[in-house]
PDB file of N, CA, C and O in Angstrom, chain B, residues numbered from 101:
ATOM      1  N   MET B 101       0.846  -1.179   0.000  1.00  0.00           N
ATOM      2  CA  MET B 101       0.000   0.000   0.000  1.00  0.00           C
ATOM      3  C   MET B 101       0.887   1.236   0.000  1.00  0.00           C
ATOM      4  O   MET B 101       1.864   1.319   0.743  1.00  0.00           O
ATOM      5  N   ALA B 102       0.537   2.170  -0.826  1.00  0.00           N
ATOM      6  CA  ALA B 102       1.301   3.410  -0.919  1.00  0.00           C
ATOM      7  C   ALA B 102       1.117   4.257   0.336  1.00  0.00           C
ATOM      8  O   ALA B 102       0.113   4.131   1.038  1.00  0.00           O
ATOM      9  N   HIS B 103       2.071   5.101   0.606  1.00  0.00           N
ATOM     10  CA  HIS B 103       2.020   6.022   1.736  1.00  0.00           C
ATOM     11  C   HIS B 103       0.826   6.963   1.544  1.00  0.00           C
ATOM     12  O   HIS B 103       0.518   7.337   0.413  1.00  0.00           O
ATOM     13  N   PRO B 104       0.155   7.351   2.626  1.00  0.00           N
ATOM     14  CA  PRO B 104      -1.001   8.245   2.504  1.00  0.00           C
ATOM     15  C   PRO B 104      -0.717   9.539   1.742  1.00  0.00           C
ATOM     16  O   PRO B 104      -1.594  10.039   1.036  1.00  0.00           O
ATOM     17  N   THR B 105       0.471  10.080   1.870  1.00  0.00           N
ATOM     18  CA  THR B 105       0.800  11.302   1.138  1.00  0.00           C
ATOM     19  C   THR B 105       0.780  11.044  -0.364  1.00  0.00           C
ATOM     20  O   THR B 105       0.308  11.879  -1.135  1.00  0.00           O
ATOM     21  N   VAL B 106       1.286   9.902  -0.773  1.00  0.00           N
ATOM     22  CA  VAL B 106       1.279   9.533  -2.194  1.00  0.00           C
ATOM     23  C   VAL B 106      -0.154   9.322  -2.663  1.00  0.00           C
ATOM     24  O   VAL B 106      -0.540   9.800  -3.730  1.00  0.00           O
ATOM     25  N   LEU B 107      -0.938   8.606  -1.867  1.00  0.00           N
ATOM     26  CA  LEU B 107      -2.338   8.365  -2.236  1.00  0.00           C
ATOM     27  C   LEU B 107      -3.106   9.669  -2.343  1.00  0.00           C
ATOM     28  O   LEU B 107      -3.900   9.843  -3.268  1.00  0.00           O
ATOM     29  N   ARG B 108      -2.884  10.588  -1.411  1.00  0.00           N
ATOM     30  CA  ARG B 108      -3.572  11.874  -1.449  1.00  0.00           C
ATOM     31  C   ARG B 108      -3.243  12.612  -2.748  1.00  0.00           C
ATOM     32  O   ARG B 108      -4.128  13.187  -3.380  1.00  0.00           O
ATOM     33  N   GLY B 109      -1.988  12.594  -3.135  1.00  0.00           N
ATOM     34  CA  GLY B 109      -1.590  13.250  -4.384  1.00  0.00           C
ATOM     35  C   GLY B 109      -2.239  12.609  -5.600  1.00  0.00           C
ATOM     36  O   GLY B 109      -2.678  13.306  -6.515  1.00  0.00           O
ATOM     37  N   LEU B 110      -2.299  11.286  -5.612  1.00  0.00           N
ATOM     38  CA  LEU B 110      -2.914  10.581  -6.736  1.00  0.00           C
ATOM     39  C   LEU B 110      -4.408  10.862  -6.827  1.00  0.00           C
ATOM     40  O   LEU B 110      -4.936  11.092  -7.914  1.00  0.00           O
ATOM     41  N   VAL B 111      -5.086  10.844  -5.684  1.00  0.00           N
ATOM     42  CA  VAL B 111      -6.533  11.113  -5.680  1.00  0.00           C
ATOM     43  C   VAL B 111      -6.792  12.541  -6.149  1.00  0.00           C
ATOM     44  O   VAL B 111      -7.685  12.779  -6.962  1.00  0.00           O
ATOM     45  N   THR B 112      -6.022  13.477  -5.642  1.00  0.00           N
ATOM     46  CA  THR B 112      -6.177  14.878  -6.033  1.00  0.00           C
ATOM     47  C   THR B 112      -5.953  15.051  -7.524  1.00  0.00           C
ATOM     48  O   THR B 112      -6.715  15.744  -8.198  1.00  0.00           O
ATOM     49  N   ARG B 113      -4.908  14.422  -8.037  1.00  0.00           N
ATOM     50  CA  ARG B 113      -4.581  14.525  -9.465  1.00  0.00           C
ATOM     51  C   ARG B 113      -5.679  13.889 -10.319  1.00  0.00           C
ATOM     52  O   ARG B 113      -6.086  14.456 -11.332  1.00  0.00           O
ATOM     53  N   TYR B 114      -6.154  12.716  -9.911  1.00  0.00           N
ATOM     54  CA  TYR B 114      -7.206  12.039 -10.670  1.00  0.00           C
ATOM     55  C   TYR B 114      -8.473  12.890 -10.694  1.00  0.00           C
ATOM     56  O   TYR B 114      -9.106  13.028 -11.741  1.00  0.00           O
ATOM     57  N   GLU B 115      -8.843  13.457  -9.556  1.00  0.00           N
ATOM     58  CA  GLU B 115     -10.039  14.288  -9.502  1.00  0.00           C
ATOM     59  C   GLU B 115      -9.897  15.528 -10.373  1.00  0.00           C
ATOM     60  O   GLU B 115     -10.855  15.933 -11.031  1.00  0.00           O
ATOM     61  N   ALA B 116      -8.721  16.133 -10.385  1.00  0.00           N
ATOM     62  CA  ALA B 116      -8.495  17.312 -11.215  1.00  0.00           C
ATOM     63  C   ALA B 116      -8.595  16.960 -12.702  1.00  0.00           C
ATOM     64  O   ALA B 116      -9.190  17.697 -13.487  1.00  0.00           O
ATOM     65  N   LEU B 117      -8.008  15.830 -13.070  1.00  0.00           N
ATOM     66  CA  LEU B 117      -8.061  15.413 -14.477  1.00  0.00           C
ATOM     67  C   LEU B 117      -9.466  14.982 -14.876  1.00  0.00           C
ATOM     68  O   LEU B 117      -9.844  15.114 -16.041  1.00  0.00           O
ATOM     69  N   SER B 118     -10.240  14.473 -13.934  1.00  0.00           N
ATOM     70  CA  SER B 118     -11.599  14.031 -14.219  1.00  0.00           C
ATOM     71  C   SER B 118     -12.582  15.191 -14.267  1.00  0.00           C
ATOM     72  O   SER B 118     -13.677  15.059 -14.813  1.00  0.00           O
ATOM     73  N   ALA B 119     -12.196  16.321 -13.699  1.00  0.00           N
ATOM     74  CA  ALA B 119     -13.083  17.479 -13.674  1.00  0.00           C
ATOM     75  C   ALA B 119     -13.326  18.017 -15.081  1.00  0.00           C
ATOM     76  O   ALA B 119     -14.371  18.605 -15.358  1.00  0.00           O
ATOM     77  N   ALA B 120     -12.366  17.814 -15.951  1.00  0.00           N
ATOM     78  CA  ALA B 120     -12.521  18.267 -17.335  1.00  0.00           C
ATOM     79  C   ALA B 120     -13.539  17.385 -18.041  1.00  0.00           C
ATOM     80  O   ALA B 120     -13.569  16.172 -17.834  1.00  0.00           O
ATOM     81  N   ASP B 121     -14.355  17.985 -18.859  1.00  0.00           N
ATOM     82  CA  ASP B 121     -15.332  17.241 -19.646  1.00  0.00           C
ATOM     83  C   ASP B 121     -14.595  16.295 -20.578  1.00  0.00           C
ATOM     84  O   ASP B 121     -13.755  16.730 -21.366  1.00  0.00           O
ATOM     85  N   SER B 122     -14.901  15.006 -20.498  1.00  0.00           N
ATOM     86  CA  SER B 122     -14.207  14.000 -21.311  1.00  0.00           C
ATOM     87  C   SER B 122     -14.313  14.285 -22.796  1.00  0.00           C
ATOM     88  O   SER B 122     -13.364  14.037 -23.540  1.00  0.00           O
ATOM     89  N   ALA B 123     -15.443  14.797 -23.237  1.00  0.00           N
ATOM     90  CA  ALA B 123     -15.623  15.081 -24.666  1.00  0.00           C
ATOM     91  C   ALA B 123     -14.733  16.233 -25.117  1.00  0.00           C
ATOM     92  O   ALA B 123     -14.283  16.271 -26.262  1.00  0.00           O
ATOM     93  N   ALA B 124     -14.484  17.172 -24.203  1.00  0.00           N
ATOM     94  CA  ALA B 124     -13.676  18.338 -24.565  1.00  0.00           C
ATOM     95  C   ALA B 124     -12.211  18.181 -24.171  1.00  0.00           C
ATOM     96  O   ALA B 124     -11.376  19.003 -24.552  1.00  0.00           O
ATOM     97  N   ALA B 125     -11.894  17.141 -23.419  1.00  0.00           N
ATOM     98  CA  ALA B 125     -10.527  16.943 -22.942  1.00  0.00           C
ATOM     99  C   ALA B 125      -9.606  16.536 -24.084  1.00  0.00           C
ATOM    100  O   ALA B 125      -9.999  15.795 -24.986  1.00  0.00           O
ATOM    101  N   SER B 126      -8.399  17.024 -24.029  1.00  0.00           N
ATOM    102  CA  SER B 126      -7.417  16.678 -25.048  1.00  0.00           C
ATOM    103  C   SER B 126      -6.967  15.232 -24.858  1.00  0.00           C
ATOM    104  O   SER B 126      -7.108  14.672 -23.771  1.00  0.00           O
ATOM    105  N   PRO B 127      -6.429  14.634 -25.908  1.00  0.00           N
ATOM    106  CA  PRO B 127      -5.897  13.273 -25.770  1.00  0.00           C
ATOM    107  C   PRO B 127      -4.832  13.184 -24.673  1.00  0.00           C
ATOM    108  O   PRO B 127      -4.706  12.154 -24.011  1.00  0.00           O
ATOM    109  N   SER B 128      -4.075  14.250 -24.484  1.00  0.00           N
ATOM    110  CA  SER B 128      -3.042  14.272 -23.457  1.00  0.00           C
ATOM    111  C   SER B 128      -3.664  14.181 -22.059  1.00  0.00           C
ATOM    112  O   SER B 128      -3.171  13.444 -21.205  1.00  0.00           O
ATOM    113  N   VAL B 129      -4.729  14.920 -21.834  1.00  0.00           N
ATOM    114  CA  VAL B 129      -5.404  14.889 -20.533  1.00  0.00           C
ATOM    115  C   VAL B 129      -6.016  13.518 -20.291  1.00  0.00           C
ATOM    116  O   VAL B 129      -5.927  12.978 -19.188  1.00  0.00           O
ATOM    117  N   LEU B 130      -6.632  12.961 -21.316  1.00  0.00           N
ATOM    118  CA  LEU B 130      -7.235  11.633 -21.178  1.00  0.00           C
ATOM    119  C   LEU B 130      -6.172  10.584 -20.857  1.00  0.00           C
ATOM    120  O   LEU B 130      -6.399   9.696 -20.036  1.00  0.00           O
ATOM    121  N   ARG B 131      -5.025  10.689 -21.498  1.00  0.00           N
ATOM    122  CA  ARG B 131      -3.925   9.743 -21.256  1.00  0.00           C
ATOM    123  C   ARG B 131      -3.392   9.890 -19.829  1.00  0.00           C
ATOM    124  O   ARG B 131      -3.123   8.901 -19.147  1.00  0.00           O
ATOM    125  N   GLN B 132      -3.246  11.138 -19.397  1.00  0.00           N
ATOM    126  CA  GLN B 132      -2.775  11.373 -18.025  1.00  0.00           C
ATOM    127  C   GLN B 132      -3.750  10.788 -17.013  1.00  0.00           C
ATOM    128  O   GLN B 132      -3.335  10.194 -16.018  1.00  0.00           O
ATOM    129  N   ARG B 133      -5.049  10.955 -17.264  1.00  0.00           N
ATOM    130  CA  ARG B 133      -6.055  10.411 -16.356  1.00  0.00           C
ATOM    131  C   ARG B 133      -5.973   8.890 -16.321  1.00  0.00           C
ATOM    132  O   ARG B 133      -6.088   8.286 -15.254  1.00  0.00           O
ATOM    133  N   GLU B 134      -5.775   8.269 -17.478  1.00  0.00           N
ATOM    134  CA  GLU B 134      -5.615   6.806 -17.526  1.00  0.00           C
ATOM    135  C   GLU B 134      -4.383   6.369 -16.742  1.00  0.00           C
ATOM    136  O   GLU B 134      -4.420   5.377 -16.014  1.00  0.00           O
ATOM    137  N   ASP B 135      -3.294   7.114 -16.896  1.00  0.00           N
ATOM    138  CA  ASP B 135      -2.054   6.788 -16.181  1.00  0.00           C
ATOM    139  C   ASP B 135      -2.234   6.890 -14.669  1.00  0.00           C
ATOM    140  O   ASP B 135      -1.776   6.025 -13.922  1.00  0.00           O
ATOM    141  N   VAL B 136      -2.901   7.948 -14.226  1.00  0.00           N
ATOM    142  CA  VAL B 136      -3.127   8.132 -12.792  1.00  0.00           C
ATOM    143  C   VAL B 136      -4.074   7.054 -12.274  1.00  0.00           C
ATOM    144  O   VAL B 136      -3.878   6.533 -11.177  1.00  0.00           O
ATOM    145  N   ALA B 137      -5.093   6.718 -13.052  1.00  0.00           N
ATOM    146  CA  ALA B 137      -6.026   5.657 -12.660  1.00  0.00           C
ATOM    147  C   ALA B 137      -5.277   4.335 -12.496  1.00  0.00           C
ATOM    148  O   ALA B 137      -5.495   3.609 -11.526  1.00  0.00           O
ATOM    149  N   TYR B 138      -4.403   4.032 -13.437  1.00  0.00           N
ATOM    150  CA  TYR B 138      -3.608   2.801 -13.356  1.00  0.00           C
ATOM    151  C   TYR B 138      -2.741   2.804 -12.094  1.00  0.00           C
ATOM    152  O   TYR B 138      -2.676   1.808 -11.373  1.00  0.00           O
ATOM    153  N   THR B 139      -2.077   3.933 -11.838  1.00  0.00           N
ATOM    154  CA  THR B 139      -1.205   4.031 -10.673  1.00  0.00           C
ATOM    155  C   THR B 139      -2.002   3.892  -9.382  1.00  0.00           C
ATOM    156  O   THR B 139      -1.541   3.261  -8.430  1.00  0.00           O
ATOM    157  N   LEU B 140      -3.192   4.477  -9.346  1.00  0.00           N
ATOM    158  CA  LEU B 140      -4.059   4.320  -8.175  1.00  0.00           C
ATOM    159  C   LEU B 140      -4.410   2.852  -7.953  1.00  0.00           C
ATOM    160  O   LEU B 140      -4.373   2.358  -6.826  1.00  0.00           O
ATOM    161  N   CYS B 141      -4.747   2.172  -9.026  1.00  0.00           N
ATOM    162  CA  CYS B 141      -5.106   0.755  -8.917  1.00  0.00           C
ATOM    163  C   CYS B 141      -3.927  -0.076  -8.402  1.00  0.00           C
ATOM    164  O   CYS B 141      -4.089  -0.909  -7.510  1.00  0.00           O
ATOM    165  N   VAL B 142      -2.764   0.154  -8.960  1.00  0.00           N
ATOM    166  CA  VAL B 142      -1.579  -0.587  -8.526  1.00  0.00           C
ATOM    167  C   VAL B 142      -1.266  -0.267  -7.064  1.00  0.00           C
ATOM    168  O   VAL B 142      -0.929  -1.156  -6.283  1.00  0.00           O
ATOM    169  N   SER B 143      -1.382   1.005  -6.708  1.00  0.00           N
ATOM    170  CA  SER B 143      -1.047   1.446  -5.351  1.00  0.00           C
ATOM    171  C   SER B 143      -1.996   0.914  -4.297  1.00  0.00           C
ATOM    172  O   SER B 143      -1.629   0.803  -3.127  1.00  0.00           O
ATOM    173  N   THR B 144      -3.224   0.583  -4.703  1.00  0.00           N
ATOM    174  CA  THR B 144      -4.222   0.115  -3.741  1.00  0.00           C
ATOM    175  C   THR B 144      -4.548  -1.365  -3.892  1.00  0.00           C
ATOM    176  O   THR B 144      -5.353  -1.904  -3.132  1.00  0.00           O
ATOM    177  N   GLY B 145      -3.934  -2.022  -4.862  1.00  0.00           N
ATOM    178  CA  GLY B 145      -4.179  -3.449  -5.062  1.00  0.00           C
ATOM    179  C   GLY B 145      -5.557  -3.739  -5.629  1.00  0.00           C
ATOM    180  O   GLY B 145      -6.153  -4.772  -5.326  1.00  0.00           O
ATOM    181  N   THR B 146      -6.062  -2.834  -6.450  1.00  0.00           N
ATOM    182  CA  THR B 146      -7.386  -3.005  -7.045  1.00  0.00           C
ATOM    183  C   THR B 146      -7.260  -3.037  -8.570  1.00  0.00           C
ATOM    184  O   THR B 146      -6.181  -2.820  -9.120  1.00  0.00           O
ATOM    185  N   ARG B 147      -8.373  -3.309  -9.236  1.00  0.00           N
ATOM    186  CA  ARG B 147      -8.364  -3.371 -10.700  1.00  0.00           C
ATOM    187  C   ARG B 147      -9.284  -2.342 -11.340  1.00  0.00           C
ATOM    188  O   ARG B 147      -9.278  -2.176 -12.560  1.00  0.00           O
ATOM    189  N   ASP B 148     -10.065  -1.661 -10.534  1.00  0.00           N
ATOM    190  CA  ASP B 148     -11.024  -0.686 -11.041  1.00  0.00           C
ATOM    191  C   ASP B 148     -10.774   0.640 -10.327  1.00  0.00           C
ATOM    192  O   ASP B 148     -10.590   0.664  -9.110  1.00  0.00           O
ATOM    193  N   VAL B 149     -10.767   1.731 -11.068  1.00  0.00           N
ATOM    194  CA  VAL B 149     -10.437   3.022 -10.469  1.00  0.00           C
ATOM    195  C   VAL B 149     -11.454   3.420  -9.401  1.00  0.00           C
ATOM    196  O   VAL B 149     -11.093   4.095  -8.436  1.00  0.00           O
ATOM    197  N   ARG B 150     -12.700   3.022  -9.550  1.00  0.00           N
ATOM    198  CA  ARG B 150     -13.694   3.341  -8.507  1.00  0.00           C
ATOM    199  C   ARG B 150     -13.344   2.640  -7.206  1.00  0.00           C
ATOM    200  O   ARG B 150     -13.460   3.225  -6.129  1.00  0.00           O
ATOM    201  N   ASP B 151     -12.917   1.387  -7.302  1.00  0.00           N
ATOM    202  CA  ASP B 151     -12.475   0.656  -6.108  1.00  0.00           C
ATOM    203  C   ASP B 151     -11.205   1.282  -5.539  1.00  0.00           C
ATOM    204  O   ASP B 151     -11.057   1.402  -4.323  1.00  0.00           O
ATOM    205  N   ALA B 152     -10.298   1.676  -6.415  1.00  0.00           N
ATOM    206  CA  ALA B 152      -9.046   2.288  -5.976  1.00  0.00           C
ATOM    207  C   ALA B 152      -9.317   3.583  -5.217  1.00  0.00           C
ATOM    208  O   ALA B 152      -8.706   3.836  -4.179  1.00  0.00           O
ATOM    209  N   LEU B 153     -10.224   4.394  -5.728  1.00  0.00           N
ATOM    210  CA  LEU B 153     -10.562   5.638  -5.046  1.00  0.00           C
ATOM    211  C   LEU B 153     -11.206   5.365  -3.692  1.00  0.00           C
ATOM    212  O   LEU B 153     -10.922   6.056  -2.714  1.00  0.00           O
ATOM    213  N   ARG B 154     -12.054   4.380  -3.636  1.00  0.00           N
ATOM    214  CA  ARG B 154     -12.718   4.010  -2.384  1.00  0.00           C
ATOM    215  C   ARG B 154     -11.682   3.559  -1.348  1.00  0.00           C
ATOM    216  O   ARG B 154     -11.721   3.995  -0.197  1.00  0.00           O
ATOM    217  N   VAL B 155     -10.759   2.689  -1.758  1.00  0.00           N
ATOM    218  CA  VAL B 155      -9.713   2.202  -0.852  1.00  0.00           C
ATOM    219  C   VAL B 155      -8.806   3.354  -0.429  1.00  0.00           C
ATOM    220  O   VAL B 155      -8.482   3.491   0.751  1.00  0.00           O
ATOM    221  N   ALA B 156      -8.400   4.173  -1.381  1.00  0.00           N
ATOM    222  CA  ALA B 156      -7.504   5.295  -1.068  1.00  0.00           C
ATOM    223  C   ALA B 156      -8.157   6.247  -0.075  1.00  0.00           C
ATOM    224  O   ALA B 156      -7.511   6.700   0.870  1.00  0.00           O
ATOM    225  N   ARG B 157      -9.420   6.548  -0.281  1.00  0.00           N
ATOM    226  CA  ARG B 157     -10.114   7.456   0.645  1.00  0.00           C
ATOM    227  C   ARG B 157     -10.238   6.842   2.041  1.00  0.00           C
ATOM    228  O   ARG B 157     -10.129   7.544   3.046  1.00  0.00           O
ATOM    229  N   ARG B 158     -10.463   5.542   2.094  1.00  0.00           N
ATOM    230  CA  ARG B 158     -10.544   4.863   3.389  1.00  0.00           C
ATOM    231  C   ARG B 158      -9.191   4.934   4.108  1.00  0.00           C
ATOM    232  O   ARG B 158      -9.129   5.196   5.309  1.00  0.00           O
ATOM    233  N   VAL B 159      -8.117   4.699   3.360  1.00  0.00           N
ATOM    234  CA  VAL B 159      -6.772   4.779   3.952  1.00  0.00           C
ATOM    235  C   VAL B 159      -6.498   6.204   4.425  1.00  0.00           C
ATOM    236  O   VAL B 159      -5.948   6.407   5.507  1.00  0.00           O
ATOM    237  N   LEU B 160      -6.879   7.183   3.620  1.00  0.00           N
ATOM    238  CA  LEU B 160      -6.637   8.575   3.988  1.00  0.00           C
ATOM    239  C   LEU B 160      -7.438   8.973   5.229  1.00  0.00           C
ATOM    240  O   LEU B 160      -6.944   9.717   6.077  1.00  0.00           O
ATOM    241  N   GLU B 161      -8.652   8.487   5.333  1.00  0.00           N
ATOM    242  CA  GLU B 161      -9.459   8.784   6.523  1.00  0.00           C
ATOM    243  C   GLU B 161      -8.829   8.198   7.779  1.00  0.00           C
ATOM    244  O   GLU B 161      -8.783   8.855   8.819  1.00  0.00           O
ATOM    245  N   SER B 162      -8.343   6.963   7.684  1.00  0.00           N
ATOM    246  CA  SER B 162      -7.759   6.328   8.865  1.00  0.00           C
ATOM    247  C   SER B 162      -6.382   6.898   9.193  1.00  0.00           C
ATOM    248  O   SER B 162      -5.947   6.838  10.343  1.00  0.00           O
ATOM    249  N   ALA B 163      -5.703   7.442   8.213  1.00  0.00           N
ATOM    250  CA  ALA B 163      -4.360   7.986   8.428  1.00  0.00           C
ATOM    251  C   ALA B 163      -4.375   9.484   8.685  1.00  0.00           C
ATOM    252  O   ALA B 163      -3.321  10.097   8.853  1.00  0.00           O
ATOM    253  N   ASP B 164      -5.555  10.072   8.717  1.00  0.00           N
ATOM    254  CA  ASP B 164      -5.665  11.516   8.890  1.00  0.00           C
ATOM    255  C   ASP B 164      -4.851  11.980  10.093  1.00  0.00           C
ATOM    256  O   ASP B 164      -5.114  11.587  11.229  1.00  0.00           O
ATOM    257  N   GLY B 165      -3.868  12.813   9.824  1.00  0.00           N
ATOM    258  CA  GLY B 165      -3.011  13.314  10.887  1.00  0.00           C
ATOM    259  C   GLY B 165      -1.808  12.454  11.178  1.00  0.00           C
ATOM    260  O   GLY B 165      -0.866  12.910  11.827  1.00  0.00           O
ATOM    261  N   LYS B 166      -1.817  11.212  10.711  1.00  0.00           N
ATOM    262  CA  LYS B 166      -0.698  10.308  10.992  1.00  0.00           C
ATOM    263  C   LYS B 166       0.421  10.439   9.976  1.00  0.00           C
ATOM    264  O   LYS B 166       1.522   9.934  10.195  1.00  0.00           O
ATOM    265  N   ASP B 167       0.145  11.123   8.849  1.00  0.00           N
ATOM    266  CA  ASP B 167       1.171  11.216   7.811  1.00  0.00           C
ATOM    267  C   ASP B 167       1.865  12.570   7.815  1.00  0.00           C
ATOM    268  O   ASP B 167       2.455  12.983   6.817  1.00  0.00           O
ATOM    269  N   ALA B 168       1.787  13.257   8.958  1.00  0.00           N
ATOM    270  CA  ALA B 168       2.478  14.530   9.079  1.00  0.00           C
ATOM    271  C   ALA B 168       3.987  14.283   8.999  1.00  0.00           C
ATOM    272  O   ALA B 168       4.474  13.236   9.424  1.00  0.00           O
ATOM    273  N   PRO B 169       4.713  15.246   8.458  1.00  0.00           N
ATOM    274  CA  PRO B 169       6.159  15.066   8.350  1.00  0.00           C
ATOM    275  C   PRO B 169       6.789  14.816   9.717  1.00  0.00           C
ATOM    276  O   PRO B 169       6.393  15.411  10.719  1.00  0.00           O
ATOM    277  N   VAL B 170       7.741  13.956   9.735  1.00  0.00           N
ATOM    278  CA  VAL B 170       8.455  13.624  10.971  1.00  0.00           C
ATOM    279  C   VAL B 170       9.656  14.539  11.073  1.00  0.00           C
ATOM    280  O   VAL B 170      10.416  14.700  10.118  1.00  0.00           O
ATOM    281  N   ALA B 171       9.819  15.135  12.238  1.00  0.00           N
ATOM    282  CA  ALA B 171      10.965  16.021  12.458  1.00  0.00           C
ATOM    283  C   ALA B 171      12.242  15.186  12.495  1.00  0.00           C
ATOM    284  O   ALA B 171      12.254  14.101  13.076  1.00  0.00           O
ATOM    285  N   PRO B 172      13.309  15.678  11.884  1.00  0.00           N
ATOM    286  CA  PRO B 172      14.565  14.928  11.909  1.00  0.00           C
ATOM    287  C   PRO B 172      15.093  14.810  13.338  1.00  0.00           C
ATOM    288  O   PRO B 172      14.927  15.717  14.154  1.00  0.00           O
ATOM    289  N   VAL B 173      15.717  13.704  13.616  1.00  0.00           N
ATOM    290  CA  VAL B 173      16.289  13.459  14.933  1.00  0.00           C
ATOM    291  C   VAL B 173      17.666  14.120  14.976  1.00  0.00           C
ATOM    292  O   VAL B 173      18.514  13.879  14.117  1.00  0.00           O
ATOM    293  N   ALA B 174      17.865  14.940  15.974  1.00  0.00           N
ATOM    294  CA  ALA B 174      19.167  15.618  16.112  1.00  0.00           C
ATOM    295  C   ALA B 174      20.189  14.582  16.590  1.00  0.00           C
ATOM    296  O   ALA B 174      19.927  13.815  17.517  1.00  0.00           O
ATOM    297  N   SER B 175      21.343  14.574  15.949  1.00  0.00           N
ATOM    298  CA  SER B 175      22.380  13.642  16.379  1.00  0.00           C
ATOM    299  C   SER B 175      23.074  14.217  17.611  1.00  0.00           C
ATOM    300  O   SER B 175      23.170  15.432  17.783  1.00  0.00           O
ATOM    301  N   ALA B 176      23.542  13.336  18.438  1.00  0.00           N
ATOM    302  CA  ALA B 176      24.230  13.750  19.677  1.00  0.00           C
ATOM    303  C   ALA B 176      25.579  14.352  19.326  1.00  0.00           C
ATOM    304  O   ALA B 176      26.305  13.837  18.475  1.00  0.00           O
ATOM    305  N   ALA B 177      25.901  15.447  19.993  1.00  0.00           N
ATOM    306  CA  ALA B 177      27.207  16.086  19.768  1.00  0.00           C
ATOM    307  C   ALA B 177      28.288  15.219  20.398  1.00  0.00           C
ATOM    308  O   ALA B 177      28.079  14.607  21.445  1.00  0.00           O
ATOM    309  N   ARG B 178      29.439  15.176  19.752  1.00  0.00           N
ATOM    310  CA  ARG B 178      30.530  14.343  20.272  1.00  0.00           C
ATOM    311  C   ARG B 178      31.583  15.190  20.877  1.00  0.00           C
ATOM    312  O   ARG B 178      32.585  14.672  21.370  1.00  0.00           O
TER     313      ARG B 178
END
């Protein structure tokens, strides 16, 4: 399973690419949406983008606040 930060980026990107009307979308946008959908499926272990989005959102809900950046550990002075 991908890290929640990665999943959040993929979901956001997929939603942005899907917001464009498919009939008016350029072939490049459609290809990018297909690529992101594929990556979402691989990242969530699913075969359908609707399932991938459902799994990703569930992971994001359970990880809410847990994927905050970790502060670097200061090394001990010698």
